C-alpha positions in Angstrom: 3.6 -29.3 -0.9 5.6 -28.6 -3.8 6.6 -25.0 -3.6 5.7 -23.0 -7.4 7.4 -19.7 -6.4 9.3 -18.2 -3.5 10.8 -15.3 -2.5 12.8 -14.1 0.8 9.0 -13.0 1.8 6.7 -15.0 0.6 6.1 -19.1 -0.7 3.6 -19.9 -3.1 2.2 -23.9 -3.2 -0.8 -26.1 -3.9 -2.3 -26.4 -0.4 -4.1 -29.9 -1.1 -3.5 -33.1 -3.5 -6.8 -32.0 -5.4 -4.8 -28.7 -6.4 -8.1 -26.6 -5.5 -6.6 -24.9 -2.6 -3.7 -22.1 -4.0 -1.6 -20.9 -0.9 0.9 -17.9 -0.6 2.6 -17.9 2.9 3.5 -14.0 3.6 6.4 -14.7 5.9 8.3 -10.9 6.2 7.6 -7.1 5.4 6.8 -6.7 1.8 6.4 -3.8 -0.5 3.6 -3.3 -3.3 6.4 -4.8 -5.8 6.7 -7.7 -4.0 3.0 -7.9 -3.4 2.4 -7.3 -7.0 4.5 -10.2 -8.2 3.3 -12.4 -6.1 -0.3 -11.8 -7.2 0.6 -12.0 -10.6 2.4 -15.5 -9.8 -0.9 -16.6 -8.2 -3.1 -15.3 -11.1 -0.5 -16.9 -13.6 -0.6 -20.4 -11.8 -4.7 -20.4 -11.5 -4.5 -19.5 -15.6 -2.8 -22.2 -16.4 -4.7 -24.7 -14.5 -7.4 -27.2 -15.3 -10.6 -25.2 -15.4 -11.8 -26.4 -12.0 -12.9 -24.1 -9.1 -10.0 -22.7 -7.0 -9.5 -21.3 -3.7 -6.7 -18.5 -3.1 -5.6 -18.1 0.1 -3.1 -15.4 1.5 -1.6 -16.8 4.9 0.4 -13.7 7.1 2.1 -15.2 9.9 1.8 -13.8 12.7 3.6 -10.1 13.1 3.4 -9.6 9.3 2.0 -6.8 8.3 -0.5 -7.5 5.4 -0.3 -4.0 4.2 2.8 -3.5 1.8 5.4 -1.0 2.8 5.8 2.0 0.6 3.5 3.5 -2.2 -0.2 4.2 -2.0 -2.2 1.4 -0.7 -5.4 2.0 -2.1 -4.4 2.8 -5.5 -2.6 -0.5 -5.3 -5.7 -2.6 -4.2 -7.9 -0.8 -6.5 -5.4 -2.2 -9.2 -5.3 -5.5 -8.1 -8.9 -5.7 -7.5 -9.3 -5.4 -11.4 -8.1 -9.1 -12.3 -10.8 -11.3 -11.8 -10.4 -15.1 -12.7 -13.3 -17.2 -13.8 -12.0 -20.3 -11.8 -11.2 -18.2 -8.7 -14.0 -18.9 -6.0 -12.9 -17.4 -3.1 -9.7 -15.1 -1.8 -9.3 -15.4 1.7 -6.8 -13.6 3.7 -5.4 -15.0 6.8 -4.0 -12.8 10.0 -4.6 -9.6 8.2 -6.1 -6.3 10.3 -9.4 -4.5 9.9 -7.5 -1.8 8.3 -7.1 -4.1 5.3 -10.7 -4.9 5.0 -11.8 -1.5 4.9 -9.1 -0.3 2.5 -10.1 -3.2 0.4 -14.3 -2.6 0.5 -13.0 1.0 -0.6 -11.0 -0.4 -3.5 -13.7 -2.2 -4.6 -16.1 1.0 -3.9 -14.1 2.8 -6.3 -13.6 0.1 -9.0 -17.1 0.2 -9.8 -19.6 -3.2 -10.2 -17.1 -5.1 -12.1 -14.8 -5.6 -8.8 -14.9 -9.2 -7.2 -15.3 -8.1 -3.8 -18.1 -10.8 -2.8 -15.4 -13.3 -3.3 -13.0 -11.8 -0.4 -13.1 -13.3 3.1 -11.1 -12.2 6.1 -10.5 -14.7 8.8 -7.9 -15.0 11.3 -6.8 -19.0 11.2 -6.2 -21.5 9.0 -8.9 -23.6 10.1 -11.3 -20.6 9.9 -10.2 -20.6 6.0 -10.8 -24.2 5.2 -14.2 -23.9 6.6 -15.3 -20.8 4.5 -14.0 -23.1 1.4 -15.7 -26.1 2.7 -19.0 -24.3 3.0 -18.3 -22.3 -0.2 -17.9 -26.1 -2.0 -21.1 -27.0 -0.3 -22.9 -24.4 -1.8 -22.0 -24.9 -5.0 -22.2 -28.5 -4.9 -26.0 -28.1 -4.2 -26.6 -25.5 -6.5 
C-alpha cells in the first residue's frame, strides 16, 4: 500500500492492487484546511487515474472526530459536495457519527439537484465498507 500523500493527521493510499479503492485514513483531529487538502488530493488522484470505477473511502480511526475543527461545517460540506468526479462510484465514511450524516444530507439539499448525495454511504467498519463496494460492483456489472 503505497502512500500517495500524507500529513500529520491523514494518509492517502490505494487500498487494493487494482487501484479501485482509494483510502484516506484520518488519524488525528483536523481542521477545514486539512480536510480540504486531503479531499483535493483525493480528487487529483482520481482525475489522474485511468478511467474506471473508483471507490473513495474515508476511514476515521476510533476517537477521531469526522467533523473538522474551526469554521462552518455546513458551508464547508456544501462547498465540498460540488465536486462530482465521474469515475467516483461511492464515497464511504467509516466510523463517523450521525451528526456528520445529517450535515451532509442538509448540505446536499441546499446544494440542489446536482449534489452527488446518492454516492455517500456511512458505515461503522471497514468490512461494512467493503461489503458496500462489492454490492455496488455486482450491481453495475449486472446492468
